[in-house]
KOLMIGU-657651 format. One record per residue: x, y, z of N, C-alpha, C in turn; residue in one letter. Coordinates in Angstrom, 1 decimal, always signed. Layout:
N
+--------+--------+--------+--------+--------+--------+--------+--------+--------+----+
|     nX |     nY |     nZ |    caX |    caY |    caZ |     cX |     cY |     cZ | aa |
+--------+--------+--------+--------+--------+--------+--------+--------+--------+----+
|      X |      Y |      Z |      X |      Y |      Z |      X |      Y |      Z |  A |
...
+--------+--------+--------+--------+--------+--------+--------+--------+--------+----+
% end
This chain:
130
+--------+--------+--------+--------+--------+--------+--------+--------+--------+----+
|     nX |     nY |     nZ |    caX |    caY |    caZ |     cX |     cY |     cZ | aa |
+--------+--------+--------+--------+--------+--------+--------+--------+--------+----+
|   +0.8 |   -1.2 |   +0.0 |   +0.0 |   +0.0 |   +0.0 |   +0.9 |   +1.2 |   +0.0 |  X |
|   +0.7 |   +2.2 |   -0.9 |   +1.6 |   +3.3 |   -1.0 |   +1.3 |   +4.3 |   +0.2 |  X |
|   +2.4 |   +4.9 |   +0.7 |   +2.3 |   +5.9 |   +1.8 |   +1.7 |   +7.2 |   +1.3 |  X |
|   +1.3 |   +8.0 |   +2.3 |   +0.7 |   +9.3 |   +1.9 |   +1.8 |  +10.2 |   +1.3 |  X |
|   +1.4 |  +11.1 |   +0.5 |   +2.3 |  +12.0 |   -0.1 |   +2.5 |  +13.2 |   +0.9 |  X |
|   +3.7 |  +13.4 |   +1.4 |   +3.9 |  +14.4 |   +2.4 |   +4.0 |  +15.8 |   +1.7 |  X |
|   +3.5 |  +16.8 |   +2.4 |   +3.6 |  +18.1 |   +1.9 |   +4.8 |  +18.8 |   +2.6 |  X |
|   +5.4 |  +18.2 |   +3.6 |   +6.6 |  +18.7 |   +4.2 |   +7.8 |  +18.5 |   +3.4 |  X |
|   +8.9 |  +19.0 |   +3.8 |  +10.1 |  +19.0 |   +3.0 |  +11.0 |  +17.8 |   +3.3 |  X |
|  +11.6 |  +17.3 |   +2.2 |  +12.7 |  +16.4 |   +2.3 |  +13.9 |  +17.2 |   +2.7 |  X |
|  +15.1 |  +16.6 |   +3.0 |  +16.3 |  +17.3 |   +3.3 |  +16.7 |  +18.3 |   +2.2 |  X |
|  +16.7 |  +17.8 |   +1.0 |  +17.1 |  +18.6 |   -0.2 |  +16.1 |  +19.7 |   -0.5 |  X |
|  +14.8 |  +19.4 |   -0.4 |  +13.8 |  +20.4 |   -0.6 |  +13.9 |  +21.5 |   +0.4 |  X |
|  +14.2 |  +21.2 |   +1.7 |  +14.4 |  +22.2 |   +2.7 |  +15.6 |  +23.1 |   +2.4 |  X |
|  +16.7 |  +22.4 |   +1.9 |  +17.9 |  +23.2 |   +1.5 |  +17.5 |  +24.2 |   +0.4 |  X |
|  +16.8 |  +23.8 |   -0.6 |  +16.3 |  +24.7 |   -1.6 |  +15.5 |  +25.8 |   -1.1 |  X |
|  +14.5 |  +25.4 |   -0.2 |  +13.6 |  +26.5 |   +0.3 |  +14.4 |  +27.5 |   +1.2 |  X |
|  +15.3 |  +27.0 |   +1.9 |  +16.1 |  +28.0 |   +2.7 |  +16.9 |  +29.0 |   +1.8 |  X |
|  +17.4 |  +28.5 |   +0.7 |  +18.1 |  +29.4 |   -0.2 |  +17.1 |  +30.4 |   -0.8 |  X |
|  +15.9 |  +29.9 |   -1.2 |  +14.9 |  +30.7 |   -1.8 |  +14.4 |  +31.7 |   -0.8 |  X |
|  +14.1 |  +31.3 |   +0.4 |  +13.7 |  +32.3 |   +1.5 |  +14.7 |  +33.4 |   +1.6 |  X |
|  +16.0 |  +33.0 |   +1.6 |  +17.0 |  +34.0 |   +1.8 |  +17.1 |  +35.0 |   +0.6 |  X |
|  +16.9 |  +34.4 |   -0.6 |  +17.0 |  +35.3 |   -1.8 |  +15.7 |  +36.0 |   -2.2 |  X |
|  +14.6 |  +35.5 |   -1.8 |  +13.3 |  +36.0 |   -2.1 |  +12.7 |  +35.4 |   -3.4 |  X |
|  +13.6 |  +35.2 |   -4.4 |  +13.2 |  +34.5 |   -5.6 |  +14.5 |  +34.1 |   -6.3 |  X |
|  +14.4 |  +33.2 |   -7.3 |  +15.6 |  +32.7 |   -7.9 |  +15.3 |  +32.1 |   -9.2 |  X |
|  +16.3 |  +31.9 |  -10.0 |  +16.3 |  +31.2 |  -11.3 |  +17.0 |  +29.9 |  -11.1 |  X |
|  +16.9 |  +29.0 |  -12.0 |  +17.7 |  +27.7 |  -11.9 |  +19.2 |  +28.0 |  -11.9 |  X |
|  +19.6 |  +29.0 |  -12.7 |  +21.0 |  +29.3 |  -12.8 |  +21.5 |  +29.8 |  -11.4 |  X |
|  +20.7 |  +30.7 |  -10.8 |  +21.1 |  +31.3 |   -9.5 |  +21.1 |  +30.2 |   -8.4 |  X |
|  +20.2 |  +29.3 |   -8.5 |  +20.1 |  +28.2 |   -7.5 |  +21.3 |  +27.3 |   -7.7 |  X |
|  +21.7 |  +27.1 |   -8.9 |  +22.9 |  +26.2 |   -9.1 |  +24.2 |  +26.9 |   -8.6 |  X |
|  +24.3 |  +28.2 |   -8.8 |  +25.5 |  +28.9 |   -8.2 |  +25.5 |  +28.9 |   -6.7 |  X |
|  +24.3 |  +29.1 |   -6.1 |  +24.2 |  +29.1 |   -4.6 |  +24.5 |  +27.7 |   -4.1 |  X |
|  +24.0 |  +26.7 |   -4.7 |  +24.3 |  +25.3 |   -4.3 |  +25.8 |  +25.0 |   -4.4 |  X |
|  +26.4 |  +25.4 |   -5.5 |  +27.8 |  +25.2 |   -5.8 |  +28.7 |  +25.9 |   -4.7 |  X |
|  +28.2 |  +27.1 |   -4.2 |  +29.0 |  +27.8 |   -3.1 |  +28.9 |  +27.0 |   -1.8 |  X |
|  +27.9 |  +26.2 |   -1.7 |  +27.7 |  +25.3 |   -0.5 |  +28.4 |  +24.0 |   -0.7 |  X |
|  +29.0 |  +23.8 |   -1.8 |  +29.7 |  +22.5 |   -2.1 |  +28.8 |  +21.4 |   -2.6 |  X |
|  +27.6 |  +21.8 |   -3.1 |  +26.7 |  +20.8 |   -3.6 |  +26.6 |  +21.0 |   -5.1 |  X |
|  +27.0 |  +20.1 |   -5.9 |  +26.9 |  +20.2 |   -7.4 |  +25.8 |  +19.3 |   -7.9 |  X |
|  +24.7 |  +20.0 |   -8.4 |  +23.6 |  +19.3 |   -9.0 |  +23.5 |  +19.8 |  -10.4 |  X |
|  +23.1 |  +18.8 |  -11.3 |  +22.8 |  +19.2 |  -12.7 |  +21.6 |  +20.0 |  -12.8 |  X |
|  +21.5 |  +20.8 |  -13.9 |  +20.4 |  +21.7 |  -14.1 |  +19.1 |  +20.9 |  -14.1 |  X |
|  +19.1 |  +19.7 |  -14.7 |  +17.8 |  +18.9 |  -14.7 |  +17.4 |  +18.5 |  -13.3 |  X |
|  +18.3 |  +18.2 |  -12.4 |  +18.0 |  +17.8 |  -11.0 |  +17.4 |  +19.0 |  -10.3 |  X |
|  +18.0 |  +20.2 |  -10.5 |  +17.5 |  +21.4 |   -9.9 |  +16.1 |  +21.7 |  -10.3 |  X |
|  +15.8 |  +21.6 |  -11.6 |  +14.5 |  +21.8 |  -12.2 |  +13.5 |  +20.8 |  -11.6 |  X |
|  +13.9 |  +19.5 |  -11.4 |  +13.0 |  +18.5 |  -10.9 |  +12.6 |  +18.8 |   -9.4 |  X |
|  +13.6 |  +19.2 |   -8.6 |  +13.3 |  +19.6 |   -7.2 |  +12.4 |  +20.8 |   -7.2 |  X |
|  +12.7 |  +21.8 |   -8.0 |  +11.8 |  +23.0 |   -8.0 |  +10.4 |  +22.6 |   -8.4 |  X |
|  +10.2 |  +21.7 |   -9.4 |   +8.9 |  +21.3 |   -9.8 |   +8.2 |  +20.5 |   -8.7 |  X |
|   +8.9 |  +19.7 |   -8.0 |   +8.3 |  +19.0 |   -6.8 |   +7.8 |  +20.0 |   -5.8 |  X |
|   +8.6 |  +21.1 |   -5.5 |   +8.2 |  +22.1 |   -4.6 |   +6.9 |  +22.9 |   -5.1 |  X |
|   +6.8 |  +23.0 |   -6.4 |   +5.6 |  +23.7 |   -7.0 |   +4.4 |  +22.8 |   -6.8 |  X |
|   +4.6 |  +21.4 |   -7.1 |   +3.5 |  +20.5 |   -6.9 |   +3.0 |  +20.4 |   -5.4 |  X |
|   +4.0 |  +20.6 |   -4.5 |   +3.6 |  +20.5 |   -3.1 |   +3.0 |  +21.9 |   -2.6 |  X |
|   +3.0 |  +22.9 |   -3.5 |   +2.4 |  +24.2 |   -3.1 |   +3.3 |  +25.1 |   -2.4 |  X |
|   +4.6 |  +24.8 |   -2.3 |   +5.5 |  +25.7 |   -1.6 |   +6.2 |  +26.8 |   -2.5 |  X |
|   +6.2 |  +26.5 |   -3.8 |   +6.8 |  +27.5 |   -4.7 |   +5.8 |  +27.8 |   -5.8 |  X |
|   +6.1 |  +28.9 |   -6.5 |   +5.4 |  +29.3 |   -7.7 |   +6.4 |  +29.8 |   -8.7 |  X |
|   +6.1 |  +30.1 |   -9.9 |   +7.0 |  +30.6 |  -10.8 |   +6.3 |  +31.5 |  -11.8 |  X |
|   +7.1 |  +32.4 |  -12.4 |   +6.6 |  +33.3 |  -13.5 |   +7.6 |  +33.2 |  -14.6 |  X |
|   +7.1 |  +33.4 |  -15.8 |   +7.9 |  +33.4 |  -17.0 |   +8.7 |  +34.7 |  -17.1 |  X |
|   +9.9 |  +34.7 |  -17.3 |  +10.7 |  +35.9 |  -17.5 |  +11.8 |  +35.6 |  -18.5 |  X |
|  +11.6 |  +36.3 |  -19.7 |  +12.6 |  +36.0 |  -20.8 |  +12.4 |  +34.6 |  -21.3 |  X |
|  +13.5 |  +33.8 |  -21.4 |  +13.4 |  +32.4 |  -21.9 |  +13.3 |  +31.4 |  -20.7 |  X |
|  +13.3 |  +31.9 |  -19.5 |  +13.3 |  +31.0 |  -18.3 |  +12.2 |  +31.4 |  -17.3 |  X |
|  +12.3 |  +30.8 |  -16.2 |  +11.4 |  +31.1 |  -15.1 |  +12.1 |  +31.6 |  -13.9 |  X |
|  +11.3 |  +32.4 |  -13.1 |  +11.8 |  +32.9 |  -11.8 |  +10.9 |  +32.2 |  -10.8 |  X |
|  +11.5 |  +31.6 |   -9.8 |  +10.8 |  +30.8 |   -8.8 |  +10.7 |  +31.7 |   -7.5 |  X |
|   +9.6 |  +31.7 |   -6.9 |   +9.4 |  +32.4 |   -5.6 |   +8.6 |  +31.6 |   -4.6 |  X |
|   +8.8 |  +31.9 |   -3.3 |   +8.0 |  +31.1 |   -2.3 |   +6.6 |  +31.4 |   -2.2 |  X |
|   +5.8 |  +30.4 |   -2.1 |   +4.3 |  +30.6 |   -1.7 |   +4.2 |  +30.3 |   -0.2 |  X |
|   +5.1 |  +29.6 |   +0.4 |   +5.1 |  +29.2 |   +1.8 |   +6.2 |  +30.1 |   +2.5 |  X |
|   +5.8 |  +30.9 |   +3.5 |   +6.8 |  +31.7 |   +4.2 |   +7.5 |  +30.7 |   +5.2 |  X |
|   +8.7 |  +31.2 |   +5.6 |   +9.6 |  +30.4 |   +6.4 |   +8.9 |  +29.8 |   +7.6 |  X |
|   +8.3 |  +30.7 |   +8.4 |   +7.6 |  +30.2 |   +9.6 |   +6.6 |  +29.2 |   +9.4 |  X |
|   +5.8 |  +29.4 |   +8.3 |   +4.8 |  +28.4 |   +7.9 |   +5.4 |  +27.1 |   +7.6 |  X |
|   +6.5 |  +27.1 |   +6.9 |   +7.2 |  +25.8 |   +6.6 |   +7.7 |  +25.1 |   +7.8 |  X |
|   +8.3 |  +25.9 |   +8.8 |   +8.8 |  +25.3 |  +10.0 |   +7.6 |  +24.7 |  +10.8 |  X |
|   +6.5 |  +25.4 |  +10.9 |   +5.3 |  +25.0 |  +11.6 |   +4.8 |  +23.7 |  +11.0 |  X |
|   +4.8 |  +23.6 |   +9.7 |   +4.3 |  +22.4 |   +9.0 |   +5.2 |  +21.2 |   +9.3 |  X |
|   +6.5 |  +21.4 |   +9.3 |   +7.4 |  +20.3 |   +9.6 |   +7.3 |  +19.9 |  +11.0 |  X |
|   +7.1 |  +20.8 |  +11.9 |   +7.0 |  +20.5 |  +13.4 |   +5.7 |  +19.7 |  +13.6 |  X |
|   +4.6 |  +20.1 |  +13.0 |   +3.3 |  +19.4 |  +13.1 |   +3.5 |  +18.0 |  +12.6 |  X |
|   +4.1 |  +17.8 |  +11.5 |   +4.4 |  +16.5 |  +10.9 |   +5.2 |  +15.6 |  +11.8 |  X |
|   +6.3 |  +16.2 |  +12.4 |   +7.1 |  +15.5 |  +13.3 |   +6.3 |  +15.1 |  +14.6 |  X |
|   +5.5 |  +16.0 |  +15.1 |   +4.7 |  +15.8 |  +16.3 |   +3.7 |  +14.7 |  +16.0 |  X |
|   +3.1 |  +14.7 |  +14.9 |   +2.1 |  +13.6 |  +14.6 |   +2.7 |  +12.3 |  +14.4 |  X |
|   +3.8 |  +12.3 |  +13.6 |   +4.4 |  +11.0 |  +13.2 |   +5.3 |  +10.4 |  +14.3 |  X |
|   +6.1 |  +11.2 |  +15.0 |   +7.0 |  +10.6 |  +16.0 |   +6.5 |  +10.6 |  +17.4 |  X |
|   +5.5 |  +11.5 |  +17.7 |   +5.1 |  +11.6 |  +19.1 |   +3.6 |  +11.4 |  +19.2 |  X |
|   +2.9 |  +10.9 |  +18.2 |   +1.5 |  +10.6 |  +18.2 |   +0.7 |  +11.8 |  +18.6 |  X |
|   +1.1 |  +13.0 |  +18.2 |   +0.4 |  +14.2 |  +18.5 |   +0.6 |  +14.8 |  +20.0 |  X |
|   +1.4 |  +14.1 |  +20.7 |   +1.6 |  +14.5 |  +22.2 |   +2.7 |  +15.6 |  +22.3 |  X |
|   +2.2 |  +16.8 |  +22.6 |   +3.2 |  +17.9 |  +22.9 |   +4.0 |  +17.6 |  +24.1 |  X |
|   +3.4 |  +17.1 |  +25.2 |   +4.3 |  +16.8 |  +26.4 |   +5.4 |  +15.7 |  +26.0 |  X |
|   +5.1 |  +14.8 |  +25.2 |   +6.1 |  +13.8 |  +24.8 |   +7.2 |  +14.5 |  +24.0 |  X |
|   +6.9 |  +15.4 |  +23.1 |   +7.9 |  +16.1 |  +22.3 |   +8.8 |  +16.9 |  +23.3 |  X |
|   +8.2 |  +17.6 |  +24.2 |   +8.9 |  +18.5 |  +25.1 |   +9.8 |  +17.6 |  +26.0 |  X |
|   +9.3 |  +16.5 |  +26.5 |  +10.1 |  +15.6 |  +27.3 |  +11.3 |  +15.1 |  +26.5 |  X |
|  +11.1 |  +14.8 |  +25.2 |  +12.2 |  +14.3 |  +24.4 |  +13.3 |  +15.4 |  +24.3 |  X |
|  +12.8 |  +16.6 |  +24.1 |  +13.8 |  +17.8 |  +24.0 |  +14.5 |  +18.0 |  +25.3 |  X |
|  +13.8 |  +17.9 |  +26.4 |  +14.4 |  +18.2 |  +27.7 |  +15.3 |  +17.0 |  +28.1 |  X |
|  +15.1 |  +15.9 |  +27.5 |  +16.0 |  +14.7 |  +27.8 |  +17.3 |  +14.8 |  +27.1 |  X |
|  +17.4 |  +15.8 |  +26.2 |  +18.7 |  +16.0 |  +25.5 |  +19.6 |  +16.8 |  +26.4 |  X |
|  +20.9 |  +16.5 |  +26.4 |  +21.9 |  +17.2 |  +27.2 |  +22.1 |  +18.6 |  +26.7 |  X |
|  +21.7 |  +18.9 |  +25.4 |  +22.0 |  +20.2 |  +24.8 |  +21.1 |  +21.3 |  +25.2 |  X |
|  +20.1 |  +21.1 |  +26.1 |  +19.2 |  +22.1 |  +26.6 |  +20.0 |  +22.9 |  +27.7 |  X |
|  +20.4 |  +24.1 |  +27.4 |  +21.1 |  +24.9 |  +28.4 |  +20.2 |  +25.6 |  +29.4 |  X |
|  +20.8 |  +26.1 |  +30.4 |  +20.0 |  +26.9 |  +31.4 |  +19.4 |  +28.1 |  +30.7 |  X |
|  +20.2 |  +28.7 |  +29.8 |  +19.7 |  +29.9 |  +29.0 |  +18.5 |  +29.5 |  +28.2 |  X |
|  +18.6 |  +28.3 |  +27.5 |  +17.4 |  +27.8 |  +26.7 |  +16.2 |  +27.6 |  +27.6 |  X |
|  +16.4 |  +27.0 |  +28.8 |  +15.3 |  +26.7 |  +29.7 |  +14.7 |  +28.0 |  +30.2 |  X |
|  +15.5 |  +29.1 |  +30.4 |  +14.9 |  +30.4 |  +30.8 |  +14.1 |  +30.9 |  +29.7 |  X |
|  +14.6 |  +30.9 |  +28.5 |  +13.8 |  +31.4 |  +27.3 |  +12.5 |  +30.6 |  +27.1 |  X |
|  +12.5 |  +29.3 |  +27.3 |  +11.3 |  +28.5 |  +27.2 |  +10.3 |  +28.9 |  +28.3 |  X |
|  +10.8 |  +29.1 |  +29.5 |   +9.8 |  +29.5 |  +30.6 |   +9.2 |  +30.8 |  +30.3 |  X |
|  +10.0 |  +31.8 |  +29.7 |   +9.5 |  +33.1 |  +29.4 |   +8.4 |  +33.0 |  +28.3 |  X |
|   +8.7 |  +32.1 |  +27.3 |   +7.7 |  +31.9 |  +26.2 |   +6.4 |  +31.3 |  +26.7 |  X |
|   +6.5 |  +30.4 |  +27.6 |   +5.3 |  +29.8 |  +28.2 |   +4.5 |  +30.8 |  +29.0 |  X |
|   +5.2 |  +31.6 |  +29.8 |   +4.5 |  +32.7 |  +30.5 |   +3.8 |  +33.7 |  +29.6 |  X |
|   +4.5 |  +34.1 |  +28.5 |   +3.9 |  +35.0 |  +27.6 |   +2.7 |  +34.4 |  +26.9 |  X |
|   +2.8 |  +33.1 |  +26.6 |   +1.7 |  +32.4 |  +25.9 |   +0.5 |  +32.3 |  +26.9 |  X |
|   +0.8 |  +32.0 |  +28.1 |   -0.3 |  +31.9 |  +29.1 |   -1.0 |  +33.2 |  +29.4 |  X |
|   -0.2 |  +34.3 |  +29.4 |   -0.7 |  +35.7 |  +29.6 |   -1.6 |  +36.0 |  +28.4 |  X |
|   -1.3 |  +35.6 |  +27.2 |   -2.0 |  +35.9 |  +26.0 |   -3.4 |  +35.2 |  +26.0 |  X |
|   -3.5 |  +34.1 |  +26.7 |   -4.7 |  +33.3 |  +26.7 |   -5.8 |  +33.9 |  +27.7 |  X |
|   -5.3 |  +34.8 |  +28.6 |   -6.3 |  +35.3 |  +29.6 |   -7.2 |  +36.4 |  +29.0 |  X |
+--------+--------+--------+--------+--------+--------+--------+--------+--------+----+
% end
């Protein structure tokens, strides 16, 4: 039985989206140059394929300009992050926010500074609900 088609990002798709969010819009040639700077060499056809997948998923759009296309985001960065987090929450933690937080707090990388920021966010969130 085939799995559901995810609208969230694969690792490569997220890499593309982060570049596009930074640039605002891009062409395949600009994307290839940006990827080359990061040490990733992809053929033009591969870049076009990934861009077309992002269009199919609803994260990008394009407009004709000259002989080529200019690609621009339909999904803003925060919306993309939220979508990925919801997907992770549903798939890995069965929708349980406390389980997600427990997993994060179980990591040694949560510093005192991080904990303080988290407490402040929770307080602000609680104040906003009143």
